[in-house]
N, C-alpha and C positions, 0 to 999 in steps of 0.2 A: 504493500500500500504506500502510496505517496504521502509525504507529510504535508504537501500543499493542498489547500482546499480549492484551488483553481480547477475548474472543470476542463478536461482535455477533450477536444472534439473526437467523436467516434470515427473509426476507420470507414464506417459506412457512409460518412459524409464526403468521402473522397471524390465521388463521381463528378461533382461540379468543378473539380480541379484537373480534369482529364481532357479538356479541350485546349487547343493552342492558345487562345486568347486568355485562358485562365491558368496556364501552367504556373506552378510555383518554382522559384529558384532552389528551394530546399524542401524535401519531404522527409519527415522523420516518423517512422512507424515503430511502435513498441507495444508490448502487452503479453498477457498470458496465452492468448489465442494465437499461437505462432502460425497456424494455418492461414489466418486472415492477414497476418503480417507479410508472409511470403506472397500471397495472392495480390496484396496491395503493391508490393514491389514490382511484380510481374505486370500489373495493370498499367502502372506509370511507364515502365520500360516499353511496353507495347505501343503506347501512344507517342512516345518520343522517337521510336525506331524510324518512322518515315522521314524524319528530319536529319538523320545521320547518313552522310554519304561517304564517310571515311571510317575505316575500322579503328583508326587512331583516336577517334573522338568518343570511344566507349571504353571505359575501364572499370573493372570489378575487383574489389579488394575484400579480404577478411580483415577485421579490425587489428588483429595481431601483426599484420604485415605492413602497417603504415603508421606514421606519426601524425599528430595534428598539424605540425609545421609543413610536412610533405603534402598533406591533404589540402591545406589552405593554398599552397603554391600551385598545386594542380588545378584546383577549382578556380583560381584567379587567372589562369592562362587562357588564351583564346583557342577556339577550335581550329583544327587544321584546314578544314574545307567545308565543314557542315554548318548548319544554322545554329546548332547547339552542340555542346560537349556534354556527355552523360557519364557521371561517376556514381557507382554504386558501392556503398560500404556496409557490409554485414557485420554483425557483432560489434556495434559501435562502442560498446562499453570496454572493448579490448584495445581500442586505439591508444597508442602510447603518447605520453606527454600530458600537459596541463590542459584539460578540456575547457577550463574556464576562459583561457585565452582565445579559444576558437570562437567565442562570442563575437569577436571583432568582425569575423567573416559573416556570421549570421546576421549581424546588424547591417551589413553592406555587401550582400552577395553579388556575384557576377551575373549580369543579365544574359550571358551567353552560355551559362553552365546550369545543368539540372543535376542537383546533388541529391541522391536518395540514400538515406541512412536508416538502418534497422537494428533493432535489439529485441531479443527474446526476454520476456518477463517485464515486471513493472520498473519504474524509476524510483529509487529510494528517496530522492528529495528533488522535487521540481523547483524548489526555491533556490536553485543554484544555476550558474551559467554552465553551458550555453542554453539550458532549458528555459530560463526566464525569457531570453530573447526569442527562442523558437516559438514559445507560447504567444508572446506579444505579437509576432508576425504571422500567426496562424500556420506554422509549419509542422505542428505536431498532430499525430493521430494515434489514438489508443485502440487496441484490439482486445476487448474483454471476451473471456470464454462464454460461449453459449451454454446454458444449463436448462434442465427441466424441459418444459414444453417448447421453449425456443429451439433447443437442440433437436428435439424430436421432429419439429416442423422442418428444420434444415435437412434432416435425413430424408424426409418424405419428398421435399422439393428437389434434393439432389438426385433421387431416383427418377423423378419426373423429367429432369433435364437430360437424363440419359435414356429416356424412352421406356422407363420401367415404372412399376407401381408397388408401393409397400404400405400396408396398413399401419396406422400409428402405433398399435400395440406391438407389431413386429419391429418397427423402427426403434421403439423403446427397448425391446429385447436385444437388438443389435448393439445399441449404445451401451446397454448394461454389460454385454459381453466384452466390448472393446474398451470402454471408458469414455471420457468426455473429450479426448484429444481428437479433433476433427481430421487431422492428417491421417491418424490411424484408422478412423472410421471410414474415410474415403478409400484408403488402401484396401480395406476389407470389402467395401462395396464394389470396387473394381474387380476383385476376385469373384464376387457373386455375379456381376454382369457377365464375365467371361464364362462362368460355370453354367448359367441358364441360357446363354446364346440368344436365340430369337424369342424365347418366352418373355412374357411381360411382368408376371406377378412374382414378387419376392415373398415367399411364404416362410412360416416357421420351419417347415421341413427342409426347405432349401438352405436356410441359414445354418441349421444344425448339420446338414449334409456337407456344406462347404467346410465347416470347422472339422468335421470328421475326415473329409478327403485330404485336408491339409495337415491332418494329424496334430491339430492344435487343441490344447486343453483350453477351456473357457472358465470363467469364474463360476459358471453354473455347474460345471463338473466338480469343482471344489465343494460347492454347496451341497450337491447330491451325495458326495462322498461323506461329508460331515453329517448329513441327514440320515445316512445309512450306518453311521458310526464305523466306517471302514477306515481304520487308521492308516494302513499302508497306502491305500488309494489317495487319501487326503494329503499325506506327505508327498507322494509322487506328483500329484497335481499341483500342489503349492510350489514345489521346486520347479516344475515345468513353467508355471506362470512367471515366476521370478526370473528364470533363465531367458524367457521370451521378452523380458523388459517390462513386465507389468509392475507398476508402482506399488510398494507395500501399503501405502496409505489408501490406495484404491481398493486393494484386497480387504483391508480392515473396514473401509466404508461399505463395501458390498456385503460383507458378513454382518455388519450392524443392521443393514436393511433386511437381510435374510432372517436373522433371529427375531427382529421386530415383527416381520410378517408371520413367523411361526407363532408368536404370541397372539397376533390377531386371529390366526386360524383357530387356535385353541378356543377363543371366545366365540368365533363365528360358527363353529361346529355345534354349538349349543342351540343355534337358531334353525328354524325350519325354512331353508332356502334351497334353491337349485344350485348345482355346482358352479355354473357360470356366474350366478349372482354372488355366491360365496367368494369366488376368485376376484370378482370386481370389488367387493367390499374389503377384501384382504389386500388389494392393490398388487396382485401378482398375475402373471400371465396364466391364462386358463390351462395351457398345456402343462404347467408346472404345479398346478394346485394339488394334485394327488401326491406328489413328492413332498410338498409342504405338510400335507395331512399326515403322511406316513412318518415324517420326521417329528411331528408334534407328539408322537407316542413316547419319544425318548426324552423330551425336554419339558418338564413342568415349570411352574412359576419360579420356584427356588433355583432350579438349575439355570433358567434364563437370566435370573438376576446375577448369579455367579459369572455367567458368560459375559454379561454386560460389563462387569467389573474387569474381566480379563481383556475385553476389547478396549476399554478405556485406558488401561495400563499399557497395552501394546501401542496404542495411538500416542500416548504421552512419551513412551520410551523412544519411539522413532523421531518424534519432534524435538525432544529435549536432551537426549543422550547420544553418546558416540557408539553405542552398542550396534553390532552388526544387524541390519534390518532382517536378513534371512533368518538369523537365530531368533529374533523377536517373533517373526511370523510362525516359525516351526514350534516355538514355545507356546504361542497362542493356541495353535491347533492341538497341542498336547493337553493344555489346560481345558479346552472345550471337550475333548474326548475323555478326559480323566474324570468328568462328572459322573458320579455313580448312577447306574441305570436301575 
C-alpha cells in the first residue's frame, strides 16, 4: 500500500492516451495486477510502432541494466529518423542511481521521446520523487488485481473474445483452481481453447479433463485428499502444488474457504432442501457438494475450530517469520489430519 492518499489513475483509463494527439511523453505502469501492466505496455508500444521507421529508435531495457543518468541521456537525445524515439524500461525499481534526480526529466520530458516505465507491485511511498512529478503530470497508472465477481466477469469475457462460452460458476471454478493471477488464468484458458478445438462450451468436465491431461494437481485435489483424510495423497498434492509455483498463502486461503464451506454444509444438511439448493447456499460448486458432504462426517465443530487455529498460525508464520513456507504448509496438513476422528 502506498503511504500517499493521492488517488492514482487506473490503468483502464489509458485508452484516451493511445491516440497520437494525446500521446504522453512518459507512461508509468505499476501494480499488483502485472497482467494488466504488461498489456498496458504492449498497448502503448503498438500505437507508437507506426511512427518508428528506424530500428535504432526503439530500445528495451531491464531496470538492472541501466542507470538513471544513462536513461535520462537516452531519453533526451533525438530520434535517428523516426517521428518518435521509444524507450521501454521494465522493473523500474531496479534502475541504478538516485531516482529522485530523475524528476528533472519528468518535469521537462523530451517531446520526441515516448518513455514507458513499468514495475510489478505497489509503490511504497508516492510522496517521493520522481513519483510526485509523475502524478502531477498524469503519467502514472495503477493496475489493481481483479477479485471476486470482477475476476469472474473477466474470465467469462475472455472466453467470449476467443469465441468460447463459460458459465460463471465454471469461471469461478477455474479461478479457484489457478488463483487470482490473470496471467496464469489466461495461460490455462489457452490450454483449454487448444484442448476443445472447435467446441464452444467450456464445461466443468473439460476443465477437470485438461488438468488431468496435463497431469497437474489442483487445489481441489488437495481439498479432496484432506476431505478423505488421505495423508499420503494430501502431502503428495501439496508438494506438487508448491513445486508448480502455487503460493503458500493461496493454498492457506483456499483451505480456509474449504473448511468454512464444510461448516456451512454441516448446518445446511439439517434443512430440507434439494442438493442444488444446498450447494448454492453453501457457496460451493454443485459438482463438489457431495465431496463436501462426505468430508463433513470427519470434521465436527470442535475439530473445525482447531483447524481454524492451525490455518491462522500457518498464515501468520508465513507472513511474519523466516520459516520455510513448504515446512509450514506440510505442518499445517499434518495438524489438520492429526485431528482425532
